[in-house]
C-alpha positions, -999 to +999 in steps of 0.1 A: -072+046-196-097+074-194-087+097-166-120+100-149-121+087-114-144+110-095-173+134-101-154+158-078-133+178-102-105+186-077-102+150-066-104+138-102-075+162-111-054+149-082-060+113-092-053+121-128-020+137-119-010+106-098-018+084-128+004+105-151+032+104-125+029+066-123+032+064-161+064+085-159+077+061-133+070+032-156+092+049-183+119+056-157+120+018-151+136+014-185+164+039-177+191+025-154+206+059-147+178+065-122+187+034-102+219+048-086+219+038-050+220+067-026+216+047+006+224+010+004+212+002+040+177+016+033+178+008-004+171+043-016+178+053-052+178+085-072+144+075-086+129+075-051+139+111-047+126+121-081+091+106-074+091+121-039+096+156-053+070+152-080+044+136-058+049+162-031+042+190-056+010+172-068-003+168-032+006+203-022-016+217-050-045+196-038-042+202-001-013+222+013-005+201+043+028+190+057+043+160+038+060+132+057+077+107+034+098+076+035+125+099+020+124+122+050+139+120+084+113+108+110+101+138+130+100+138+168+064+150+168+037+145+142+014+173+132-024+169+136-029+169+098-004+157+072+003+137+041+021+104+048+036+091+016+057+063+002+068+076-033+078+041-044+067+011-024+085-019-039+116-002-052+133-036-056+105-048-078+109-017-099+146-021-103+144-058-111+119-052-139+088-065-121+054-049-119+048-052-082+055-015-072+032+014-064+030+051-056+010+055-025+000+080+002-026+089+028-040+122+042-039+118+080-060+137+105-057+130+142-037+098+135-062+083+111-062+081+073-092+099+058-082+097+021-057+074+005-045+062-029-024+033-042-014+033-079+003+003-096+015+018-130+023-015-147-010-030-138-031+002-145-047-001-111-055+030-091-073+026-058-085+054-037-105+054-005-125+081+013-135+078+049-171+069+051-175+067+013-159+034+004-131+022-019-128+028-056-107+010-082-102+029-115-133+050-105-156+021-097-167+013-062-155-020-049-180-044-034-175-068-005-175-105-012-190-135+004-172-163-014-135-170-008-110-188-029-083-195-003-057-172-020-026-163+000-004-135-013+033-128-006+064-116-024+082-148-033+076-173-062+064-198-036+054-193+001+083-189+025+087-186+063+055-177+082+035-176+049+045-211+041+036-222+076+001-207+073-004-218+038+002-254+049-016-254+082-047-237+067-046-260+037-049-230+013-054-238-023-039-208-043-010-184-041-001-151-057+034-136-059+035-098-055+061-072-045+049-041-027+035-044+008+008-018-001-001-036-033-006-069-015-029-053+010-049-035-018-053-068-036-069-082-005-091-052-003-100-057-040-108-094-033-081-107-056-064-123-026-078-134+007-049-134+031-015-117+036+007-126+066+042-113+072+065-113+103+085-082+094+093-048+107+079-019+086+068+017+087+034+035+087+039+049+052+040+013+041+006+005+055-016+036+062-028+040+026-040+004+026-054+006+061-082+029+050-090+006+021-093-023+045-113-003+070-137+010+044-143-026+032-148-036+068-120-062+063-093-070+089-058-057+095-040-068+126-005-074+140+007-109+148-008-105+183-042-097+170-040-060+178-055-033+156-030-014+133-028+023+144-004+051+136+027+050+158+044+082+171+077+070+157+060+055+125+076+021+132+059-013+133+077-042+149+051-070+153+043-082+118+010-080+098-021-099+090-045-086+063-076-106+054-111-103+041-123-133+061-128-134+099-121-171+099-087-167+084-078-142+111-088-166+138-070-195+122-038-175+116-037-163+153-041-200+164-013-212+142+015-187+144 
């Protein structure tokens, strides 16, 4: 893939470095020594720490702001400006040999993402979003869509739990299996899927990179009560997630959960 994503040289260099890091991660996937579990409860491995260090170095070169990562302890107070990163979203997919994992992060200012990226190395898909300027996939701006294909996305071979309930009640026609939470949201933003619903607890580093993509597309991201997704002081989310590019889906989901 030609490493040209933006006319801005500094931004293009950043995205190119993220691409290279992702390809290194793809090679790591073949080497089991990196999969040593460091924290079984949080499912953290040596490879998570390796990518955390390398990604932090890349981001510091671009914009020397504080970095808050899934691999860090949660701070008692968040700074006004910082990088919020998830070095590997979908570690289980990575370890099990699947392609549904990403490197992702967002530059946060006053609790809002102003720049974000999501890179899926095995799929050669690199999204980035700039506040007020739209969403780009492999350097090309993504357009909104008007036609919907009733595609639900989740991380199992067939729909389970709340996803199965919604899939059945909304009489949806198609289903995609995908691992990373961030990747599922990005695929909605890219119009490859139309709806993602999950009744799970998660963290802001899982979702903030995708939130800007969804906002810039003027699509919808809500919790299971219909509330807007915003940065939390403790970075925790406890009320599930709905992501869709169709207002009707959101209304129908909220009626049926």
